N, C-alpha and C positions, 0 to 999 in steps of 0.2 A: 504493500500500500504506500509506504513512504516514498519508494522509488518512483511509483506512478505519479504521485502528487508532485514530486520535484520535477519530473520530466514534463508534466503539463505546464508548470509555472515557467520552466526554462524555455519551453516552446513559445509560450505567450510573450515572455520577455524578448525573445529573439524575433518573432514574427510581428508582434503588435507594437511593443514599446520601441524597439530598435528599428524593426522593419518599416513601420509607418513614421518613424522619427518623432514619436510623441514626446520622448525625452531626449533632447540632443546631447545630454551628458551621459547617457547609459551605454553607448557603444564602447567607449574606451575601457571602463571597468569590466564589462562583459568579456571583451577580448583578452584582457589582462588576467582574468580569473580572480578578480578582487571582490566578487559578490558571493556572499554566503547564503545558501538556501537552507533554512532551518524549519523543519516540519514539527510543529507543536502537536503533542498528543492530548492537549488540554481539552476537556469537555465542560469546563466551568471557569468563571472569571479568575478566581484565586490562583489557579495553576497557570493560567495564561499570563497573569501579571508577573508571576515568578519567572516564567519563560522569558518574558519581555525584559525584565530586570537582568537576567543572566546574559541576554544578548547585548545589552548596553555595557555590562561589565566586561564581556569579551572584547567589544570594540575598544574599551578603555585600555586593555592590556595588549592589544594587537596593533602592530604598526600599520599605518594607513597604506603603505605600499603592498602589504600582504592582504589586508581586509579593509575595503573602503566602505562597504555598505552591507546590510543584512536584510533579507526578505524573510520575515517570520510568517510562515504559512499556517493557516488555521483550518484544517479540513473537517474537524469534528465539533466545532463550536461557532457560534455567532452566524448561523445561516441566514437569520432574519436581518435585513439591513438596518432596521431601527434598533435592534439589540446591539449590532456592531457599532452604530453611531453613538449609542449610550456608553459603550465600552471605551470609546476614544476619550471620553472625559476621565475615566479611571487611568488610562494610559498616560494622559497629560499630568494627572496627579502624581503618578509614579515618577515621572520626569522631574516635576517640581520638587518632590520630596527628596530626591537623590541628586539635586543640583545639576540636572542634565539640560535644563533650559539654556539655550545659547551654545551648547556643545553638540547636541543632536536635534534632529527634527524627525517627525513622523509624517510619512505620506500614507494615504489609505487607498486600498483597492478592495473591491467586493464584486461578486457576480451580479448583484442587484444594485450596484452603486447608482445613486440618483442625486444629482445636484439640486439644490433648492431652486424652486421656481420652474422645474422641468417636469415633464410626464415621463413615466418609465420607458416609453418608446422613443423618446428624443435621442437622436444619434449622439449628441455630445456626451451622454452618459457612458458611451463606449470607451471614452478616453481613460476611465478609471474602473472599468470592468475587467475582472481577472477570473481565472477558473475557480479560485477559492478566496475566502477572506484573507487579506495580507496586510501586515503592518510593515512598512518599509522604513528602516532605520537609516538615516542619513547623517553623515558628519557635516555639521553646519558650516564650518570653516571651508571645507572642500566645496560645498555647494555654492557658497558665496563667491569663491574664487572662480568657479566655472561660469556662474551667472555673469560675473564681471568681464569675462572674455567673450561672452556671446553678444552679438549685435541685437539690440532691441529685445531683451528677454521678456518684456511685457507682452510681446506679440505671440509668445508660445501657446498660451491657452486658445487664443483666437485661431491660430494656424491649425492647432490640433482639431478643433471643432470643424473647421472647413475640410480637413483631411478625412475625418470619419464620416462626415456628411456626404462626401464624394464617393464612398464605397458602394459598389453594386451589392445587390442581395447575395449574389454568388460569392463575392469577396467576404462579406460578413459571415456567411456560413462557413467559409474556409478558415477565417481568422478567429472566430468566436464560436466554435462548434458546441461548447459547453452551455452557451446561452440558449441555443436552439434545442438542445437535448432537454434542458430544463422546461422549456415551454411546452414540449410534447407530453410531459408528465402530468 
């Protein structure tokens, strides 16, 4: 199971995030092998918070050139997007409690991700939809450096929305098969 979960997320990262250039900063660490894929076996919040804290601590003790970022994948918990959204408050609390604000950032991905003010079918939600709920732990200093090198970083979300809106139905089926499998259930 863990290997299947990891492979699905690696495929999503390669084909969607890097392939569609949704994150212009992801290609380099992907190629350099600086991304950790950690599958959590948590099926409740307390264990997931412990897993999250352990990943922050691992980032603390591992040089950036070896480990730049972590994808904490959550296949057994937080299937409902509203539960996932509520959990993000707890994750932020863990960050504050352990003085990680300003050191790390969390990015969030979920199979049912929905931006405020959108409907579930809106294409822009695809930019944050992944095969499983994921907490992406980013080193803030590295992220700021990368953003500083990118021309017009404020255009990234807008460009991403245009990119996913331009996908044909066939491309969506190919890139997001897990979404369409879930719709059939």
